[in-house]
C-alpha positions in Angstrom: -31.0 31.2 -45.7 -33.8 28.8 -46.3 -36.5 29.8 -48.8 -39.7 27.9 -49.2 -43.0 28.5 -50.9 -44.9 26.8 -48.2 -43.7 25.0 -45.0 -46.0 21.9 -44.6 -43.7 19.1 -43.7 -40.2 18.0 -42.5 -40.0 15.0 -45.0 -38.3 17.0 -47.7 -36.1 19.1 -45.5 -32.4 18.1 -45.9 -29.8 18.2 -43.2 -28.3 21.4 -44.5 -31.7 23.1 -44.4 -32.5 21.9 -40.9 -29.2 23.1 -39.5 -29.8 26.5 -41.3 -33.2 26.9 -39.5 -31.8 26.0 -36.2 -29.0 28.5 -36.5 -31.4 31.1 -37.7 -33.6 30.4 -34.7 -30.6 30.8 -32.4 -29.9 34.2 -34.0 -33.5 35.3 -33.3 -33.2 34.1 -29.8 -30.1 36.2 -29.4 -32.2 39.2 -30.4 -31.8 39.3 -34.2 -34.6 41.5 -35.8 -36.0 41.6 -39.3 -36.3 45.0 -41.2 -39.5 44.8 -43.3 -39.9 47.4 -46.1 -43.6 46.2 -46.9 -46.4 45.1 -44.6 -47.0 41.3 -44.3 -50.4 40.0 -43.2 -50.9 36.6 -41.5 -53.9 34.7 -40.2 -53.8 31.8 -37.9 -56.5 29.3 -38.6 -56.6 26.6 -35.8 -59.5 24.1 -36.4 -58.2 22.1 -33.5 -57.6 23.3 -29.9 -54.2 24.5 -29.2 -52.5 26.7 -26.6 -48.7 26.6 -27.2 -48.6 26.3 -30.9 -51.3 28.9 -31.5 -49.9 31.5 -29.0 -46.4 30.7 -30.1 -47.1 31.6 -33.8 -48.7 34.7 -32.7 -45.6 35.7 -30.7 -43.3 34.8 -33.5 -45.4 36.9 -36.1 -45.4 39.8 -33.6 -41.7 39.6 -33.1 -41.1 39.6 -36.9 -43.4 42.7 -37.3 -46.2 40.9 -39.1 -49.8 42.1 -38.9 -52.0 39.3 -37.8 -55.9 38.9 -38.7 -58.1 37.6 -36.1 -60.0 34.3 -37.2 -62.2 32.3 -35.1 -63.3 28.9 -36.6 -66.3 28.7 -34.5 -67.7 32.0 -36.2 -66.4 31.3 -39.6 -68.5 30.1 -42.8 -66.7 26.8 -42.4 -69.7 26.1 -40.1 -72.0 26.9 -43.0 -70.3 24.3 -45.2 -67.5 26.5 -46.7 -64.7 24.3 -47.9 -61.0 25.1 -46.5 -60.0 26.1 -50.1 -62.8 28.6 -50.2 -61.8 30.0 -46.9 -58.4 30.6 -48.0 -59.6 32.0 -51.3 -61.4 34.6 -49.4 -58.2 35.4 -47.2 -56.3 35.6 -50.3 -58.6 38.0 -51.9 -58.6 40.2 -48.7 -54.8 40.5 -49.0 -53.5 37.9 -46.5 -49.9 36.7 -47.2 -49.4 33.8 -44.9 -51.9 31.4 -43.4 -50.8 29.2 -40.5 -53.2 26.2 -40.2 -53.9 23.4 -38.0 -56.6 20.9 -39.1 -57.7 17.3 -38.0 -57.5 16.0 -41.6 -54.2 14.3 -42.5 -52.4 16.0 -45.3 -55.1 18.6 -45.7 -52.6 21.1 -47.3 -51.8 18.6 -50.3 -54.9 19.7 -52.4 -54.1 23.3 -51.5 -50.4 23.5 -52.7 -51.0 21.2 -55.7 -53.7 23.2 -57.5 -54.5 23.0 -61.1 -53.7 25.8 -63.5 -57.2 27.0 -63.4 -57.1 27.5 -59.7 -55.2 29.9 -57.8 -54.0 30.6 -54.3 -51.4 33.1 -53.8 -50.7 32.8 -50.2 -48.2 30.8 -48.2 -49.3 28.0 -46.1 -47.6 26.9 -42.8 -48.7 23.6 -41.3 -49.3 24.0 -37.4 -50.3 20.1 -37.4 -52.4 17.9 -39.6 -54.4 15.0 -38.0 -52.0 12.3 -37.0 -49.7 13.3 -39.9 -47.1 16.1 -39.5 -46.1 18.6 -36.9 -42.9 20.6 -38.5 -42.7 23.4 -35.9 -42.9 21.1 -32.9 -40.4 18.8 -34.5 -38.0 21.7 -35.2 -38.2 23.1 -31.8 -37.5 19.7 -30.4 -34.4 19.6 -32.6 -33.2 23.0 -31.4 -33.8 22.0 -27.8 -31.5 18.8 -28.4 -29.1 20.9 -30.4 -28.7 23.6 -27.6 -28.1 20.8 -25.1 -25.7 18.5 -27.0 -24.3 20.6 -29.9 -24.9 17.7 -32.3 -27.2 14.7 -33.3 -24.8 12.2 -34.4 -24.9 9.0 -32.3 -27.4 10.4 -29.8 -29.9 7.6 -28.5 -33.3 9.2 -28.4 -36.5 7.4 -27.1 -39.9 8.3 -28.2 -42.4 6.7 -25.6 -46.2 6.6 -25.6 -49.2 6.8 -28.1 -46.9 6.8 -31.1 -49.4 5.8 -33.9 -51.7 8.7 -33.1 -48.8 11.3 -32.7 -47.8 13.7 -35.7 -44.9 14.9 -33.4 -43.5 11.3 -33.3 -43.6 10.9 -37.0 -42.0 14.2 -37.7 -39.3 13.4 -35.1 -38.4 9.9 -36.1 -37.9 11.4 -39.6 -35.7 14.2 -38.7 -33.7 12.6 -36.0 -32.8 9.6 -38.2 -31.7 12.0 -41.1 -29.5 14.0 -38.7 -27.7 10.9 -37.3 -29.4 10.1 -34.1 -30.4 6.5 -33.1 -34.2 6.2 -32.4 -35.9 3.9 -30.1 -39.5 3.5 -29.3 -41.5 2.2 -26.3 -45.0 2.3 -24.8 -48.2 0.3 -25.5 -47.6 -2.0 -28.5 -51.2 -1.6 -29.5 -50.3 2.1 -30.2 -47.2 1.1 -32.1 -46.9 0.2 -35.7 -44.4 -1.9 -37.6 -44.0 0.8 -40.2 -41.9 2.7 -37.8 -39.4 -0.1 -37.8 -37.5 1.4 -40.4 -36.7 4.4 -38.0 -35.8 2.4 -34.9 -36.2 -0.3 -32.5 -39.1 -1.0 -30.1 -38.0 -2.1 -26.5 -39.5 -2.4 -23.1 -39.4 1.1 -21.4 -37.5 -0.1 -18.3 -34.9 -1.8 -20.6 -34.5 1.5 -22.6 -34.4 4.4 -20.3 -30.9 3.8 -18.7 -29.4 3.9 -22.2 -30.9 7.1 -23.5 -29.5 10.7 -23.9 -33.0 12.0 -24.7 -36.4 10.8 -23.5 -39.5 12.1 -25.5 -42.6 11.4 -23.8 -45.9 11.5 -25.8 -49.3 12.6 -24.5 -52.0 9.9 -24.5 -54.3 11.2 -27.4 -57.8 10.1 -26.2 -59.5 12.4 -28.8 -57.9 10.1 -31.7 -58.9 7.0 -30.2 -62.6 6.4 -31.4 -63.3 3.1 -31.9 -60.2 1.8 -30.3 -61.2 -1.0 -27.9 -58.0 -0.2 -25.6 -59.6 3.3 -25.0 -62.5 1.7 -23.2 -60.3 -0.1 -20.6 -57.9 2.7 -20.4 -56.7 3.4 -16.7 -54.4 6.6 -16.1 -52.8 4.9 -13.1 -52.1 1.6 -14.9 -50.6 3.4 -17.8 -48.3 5.5 -15.4 -47.2 2.3 -13.7 -46.4 0.6 -16.8 -45.0 3.4 -19.1 -44.9 6.5 -17.2 -41.7 8.3 -16.1 -42.0 8.0 -12.2 -39.2 8.6 -9.7 -37.9 5.2 -9.9 -37.3 5.5 -13.5 -36.0 9.1 -13.4 -33.3 7.9 -10.9 -32.1 5.4 -13.6 -31.5 8.0 -16.3 -28.0 8.8 -17.5 -26.6 12.0 -15.7 -26.6 14.1 -18.9 -30.0 12.7 -20.1 -32.9 15.2 -20.8 -36.7 14.7 -20.8 -39.0 16.2 -23.5 -42.8 16.5 -24.0 -44.7 18.3 -26.8 -47.5 19.2 -24.3 -50.1 19.3 -23.1 -49.1 17.0 -20.4 -51.2 14.6 -18.8 -49.7 14.7 -15.3 -49.3 11.6 -13.4 -50.1 9.7 -16.7 -46.9 9.9 -18.9 -44.9 12.0 -16.5 -45.2 12.1 -12.7 -46.3 15.8 -11.9 -43.4 16.4 -9.5 -40.9 15.6 -12.2 -42.4 18.1 -14.9 -39.9 20.7 -13.7 -37.1 18.4 -12.6 -33.5 19.3 -13.3 -33.5 17.0 -16.4 -36.8 18.4 -17.8 -36.5 20.7 -20.9 -40.4 21.2 -21.2 -40.1 25.0 -20.4 -37.2 25.3 -22.8 -39.1 23.7 -25.4 -42.0 26.2 -25.3 -39.3 29.0 -25.3 -37.7 27.7 -28.4 -41.0 27.4 -30.2 -41.3 31.0 -30.6 -37.7 31.3 -32.2 -38.0 28.2 -34.5 -41.5 29.6 -35.8 -39.8 32.8 -36.5 -37.3 31.0 -38.7 -40.0 29.0 -40.4 -42.1 32.1 -41.1 -39.0 33.9 -42.5 -38.2 31.0 -44.7 -41.7 31.3 -46.4 -41.5 35.1 -46.5 -38.2 34.8 -48.4 -39.7 32.2 -50.6 -42.5 34.3 -51.5 -40.5 37.7 -51.4 -42.7 39.1 -48.8 -41.8 42.2 -46.6 -39.1 43.2 -49.1 -37.0 40.0 -48.2 -35.3 38.1 -51.0 
């Protein structure tokens, strides 16, 4: 069993830990249930909009038997200038055991888990996405979806296509896929690609790339993160779809066993033709299903690391 004090990144997960989490998620998917001898209280603090991740964590907590406290950032003291630390200190004082947090600041969690001796925060933190940094739960549900499909990672060719620089999903996935033995490739607008990613894979033209891939990961164009980007002003959905999007012609060139993935939300007819979102090769629905079970595994790992609910 994986045991962690916090779950904030995939950077420090080894292959053994990743595979243990995937197999535990599969057990939960098959109906495995936890027996808690003590109540465990969780709060979901989403300072950015979310449908899939937020609701998925709520469902995961419910299936595990946790008690969830309601939190609405629009009505919280954060709007009065309260720091994230002090908000969490309040939750801790009230008896919250786990805080699932999505925040616009990269690495927001670092100052919370690296506290000095004269500070204290006794609850576990699970990162539900930090700025353009990490998205560990999305990355792991993607790994689960791929593993269910192929049964392995070694040698699989995986393309990550789109707004890569601004995507926390892309960063988490390129790290894990490389660690697990897959071969990563990139495509999309070059102005949304950074050479810092060269160590993980090769950038190629989308039409050269697609016929060779086992897995195609499409990324949402993240307009909300493009402030000051000169390319945003001239953005055209139709032009993007024509140059980089997965249309019928490109779909027809995919390998027979290839699958298509997307973290959501989808900009239909931008990165993905609307009529193909539920095509035979699409695994978008399965990704959303798998999100519940991998988040159950993540939550359990932190509960075990903190000996919550009577777990060791």
